Backbone bond lengths (Angstrom), bond angles and torsions (degrees), N, CA, C in turn:
res aa  C-N    CA-C-N  psi(-1)  N-CA   C-N-CA  omega(-1)  CA-C   N-CA-C  phi
1 X - - - 1.461 - - 1.623 106.03 -
2 X 1.378 107.70 137.09 1.653 110.92 -177.32 1.480 115.12 -83.77
3 X 1.113 121.49 -175.56 1.423 125.80 173.99 1.593 110.46 -65.30
4 X 1.268 111.92 143.90 1.472 118.35 174.84 1.557 110.37 -70.22
5 X 1.424 112.83 149.15 1.447 115.12 170.52 1.495 111.86 -75.89
6 X 1.365 114.40 166.21 1.405 120.48 -173.82 1.629 107.19 -59.83
7 X 1.296 114.40 -41.67 1.598 113.95 177.71 1.551 109.54 -57.09
8 X 1.361 114.90 -53.02 1.477 118.76 172.97 1.533 118.28 -43.19
9 X 1.302 110.96 -46.48 1.441 124.75 -177.12 1.522 103.89 -64.53
10 X 1.182 124.39 -53.24 1.516 131.05 177.71 1.500 111.10 -50.89
11 X 1.399 112.83 -48.57 1.576 119.80 -175.16 1.530 107.49 -64.00
12 X 1.360 111.72 -39.87 1.620 118.42 -175.60 1.552 103.78 -69.63
13 X 1.326 117.59 -40.05 1.478 119.64 -177.95 1.553 106.19 -61.51
14 X 1.240 119.02 -47.55 1.422 124.09 -174.22 1.626 112.00 -66.97
15 X 1.345 110.72 -35.80 1.440 115.86 -179.47 1.609 108.04 -70.64
16 X 1.335 118.91 -36.40 1.417 125.54 176.32 1.550 104.85 -62.76
17 X 1.191 121.80 -49.33 1.466 129.52 -174.57 1.478 106.43 -60.42
18 X 1.298 119.86 -55.18 1.375 124.72 177.33 1.539 115.90 -53.17
19 X 1.351 110.64 -50.06 1.439 117.10 176.11 1.545 114.50 -55.11
20 X 1.355 109.39 -51.02 1.522 117.88 -176.49 1.502 106.03 -57.52
21 X 1.322 117.17 -49.75 1.498 120.19 -173.28 1.619 109.66 -55.96
22 X 1.332 108.33 -47.18 1.479 115.80 179.65 1.464 113.58 -60.41
23 X 1.283 118.78 -44.94 1.420 122.02 175.13 1.494 116.80 -71.39
24 X 1.214 122.49 -31.44 1.492 133.07 171.90 1.722 104.63 -56.07
25 X 1.343 108.78 -51.11 1.472 114.11 -170.41 1.663 103.70 -71.94
26 X 1.217 114.23 -38.79 1.491 116.19 -174.55 1.564 111.66 -71.96
27 X 1.344 115.13 -52.24 1.431 123.08 -168.46 1.642 114.70 -104.13
28 X 1.343 114.80 -13.50 1.450 117.52 -166.31 1.465 111.76 84.07
29 X 1.295 113.07 152.23 1.527 124.03 178.63 1.527 109.73 -61.25
30 X 1.326 115.10 -50.18 1.431 121.84 -175.17 1.624 113.33 -63.05
31 X 1.358 115.85 -22.47 1.349 119.43 -178.31 1.546 112.68 -110.17
32 X 1.211 114.76 21.12 1.525 122.03 -178.94 1.526 106.47 -119.44
33 X 1.272 116.11 117.88 1.666 113.03 173.98 1.531 114.85 -100.80
34 X 1.306 113.08 167.35 1.547 111.17 177.73 1.458 109.46 -62.38
35 X 1.382 119.31 -33.53 1.460 114.50 173.01 1.438 114.12 -60.75
36 X 1.189 124.84 -43.15 1.345 129.01 178.68 1.529 108.69 -52.68
37 X 1.283 116.96 -50.25 1.498 122.47 177.79 1.550 109.38 -65.69
38 X 1.165 120.48 -42.14 1.507 122.11 -176.58 1.553 109.74 -60.78
39 X 1.377 112.11 -47.03 1.477 122.03 -174.01 1.607 103.59 -61.08
40 X 1.330 116.62 -52.47 1.384 123.65 -177.60 1.485 118.86 -58.29
41 X 1.327 108.21 -38.39 1.590 118.20 -179.51 1.468 110.08 -87.01
42 X 1.332 123.28 -10.56 1.494 126.65 -176.16 1.416 110.85 68.75
43 X 1.324 118.33 37.70 1.454 116.75 174.41 1.544 104.80 -130.04
44 X 1.345 115.80 178.75 1.439 125.37 176.90 1.528 112.65 -89.82
45 X 1.241 119.34 161.91 1.508 122.29 175.91 1.536 109.99 -62.92
46 X 1.467 104.01 -36.52 1.569 107.50 174.99 1.435 116.91 -60.24
47 X 1.365 115.72 -32.58 1.477 118.94 -178.50 1.605 108.41 -70.13
48 X 1.275 114.48 -34.47 1.452 118.86 177.72 1.407 109.52 -65.67
49 X 1.450 120.88 -43.69 1.357 122.40 -177.73 1.619 114.21 -72.61
50 X 1.342 111.81 -20.15 1.413 124.32 165.69 1.483 113.09 -53.04
51 X 1.194 117.42 -45.99 1.408 127.83 -175.14 1.570 115.16 -92.35
52 X 1.255 116.96 -40.75 1.493 127.53 176.74 1.426 119.55 -124.88
53 X 1.259 125.33 129.34 1.404 131.68 -168.76 1.491 112.21 -68.77
54 X 1.456 116.33 -29.42 1.403 120.55 -178.74 1.415 110.32 -159.51
55 X 1.333 119.05 171.84 1.512 125.16 177.28 1.515 105.79 -59.75
56 X 1.300 123.89 -43.70 1.454 123.86 174.82 1.413 120.71 -52.76
57 X 1.342 110.97 -45.02 1.523 116.02 172.53 1.565 111.40 -61.75
58 X 1.308 112.60 -46.70 1.447 112.76 177.75 1.534 120.38 -59.33
59 X 1.245 108.71 -40.02 1.529 118.11 175.59 1.482 109.75 -61.31
60 X 1.374 115.56 -48.12 1.493 122.80 -171.98 1.637 106.38 -69.65
61 X 1.337 117.31 -14.91 1.531 122.21 -170.58 1.566 105.75 -95.63
62 X 1.435 116.48 -8.74 1.397 113.58 -176.74 1.591 110.65 -87.11
63 X 1.291 116.61 151.53 1.367 118.84 -178.61 1.603 116.07 -74.96
64 X 1.189 117.74 -22.34 1.488 129.42 178.55 1.481 102.20 -62.87
65 X 1.235 122.00 -38.04 1.529 122.15 -169.71 1.423 108.13 -49.74
66 X 1.268 116.37 -41.42 1.522 124.95 -156.76 1.604 106.33 -108.22
67 X 1.340 119.31 -15.23 1.389 120.18 -171.24 1.595 111.51 -105.88
68 X 1.369 114.92 -5.61 1.345 125.15 -174.67 1.701 109.47 -95.87
69 X 1.226 113.23 134.18 1.637 111.52 178.99 1.484 107.72 -69.45
70 X 1.401 121.80 -18.18 1.537 120.36 178.47 1.443 113.25 -93.02
71 X 1.434 119.28 7.95 1.308 128.84 178.73 1.569 116.90 27.88
72 X 1.338 115.84 86.49 1.490 118.63 -179.93 1.460 109.82 -57.19
73 X 1.313 125.99 -31.57 1.429 125.52 -176.44 1.547 112.72 -57.39
74 X 1.339 111.32 -53.40 1.538 120.62 176.31 1.552 107.48 -54.72
75 X 1.300 117.43 -50.96 1.375 114.35 -179.29 1.550 115.59 -62.56
76 X 1.264 119.29 -42.97 1.472 121.53 179.54 1.510 111.87 -67.00
77 X 1.294 122.64 -32.52 1.452 124.60 176.11 1.479 108.56 -71.67
78 X 1.102 126.60 -41.40 1.504 130.99 -177.19 1.632 103.71 -63.16
79 X 1.346 114.39 -45.95 1.412 113.80 -179.11 1.588 120.62 -72.84
80 X 1.448 105.20 -24.54 1.482 111.10 176.16 1.504 116.76 -80.80
81 X 1.296 116.32 -9.52 1.453 116.85 174.92 1.579 119.42 -98.29
């Protein structure tokens, strides 16, 4: 299989973000692994790393991080250090 087109890559990125946000809201950031996100999004962990260099970057890229009063981003960052 060849490389994906730019449009396919953008759709995959959006699917990863949507899935991550849903799982973060459901399970919490600290109880959601990249493997959980990959399986639920139907991609590999490598595909996630192709779009996001780390879990912290993925967390900070999700909309739920900044719209929730419990701010997932702050919680994830404090647990990552």
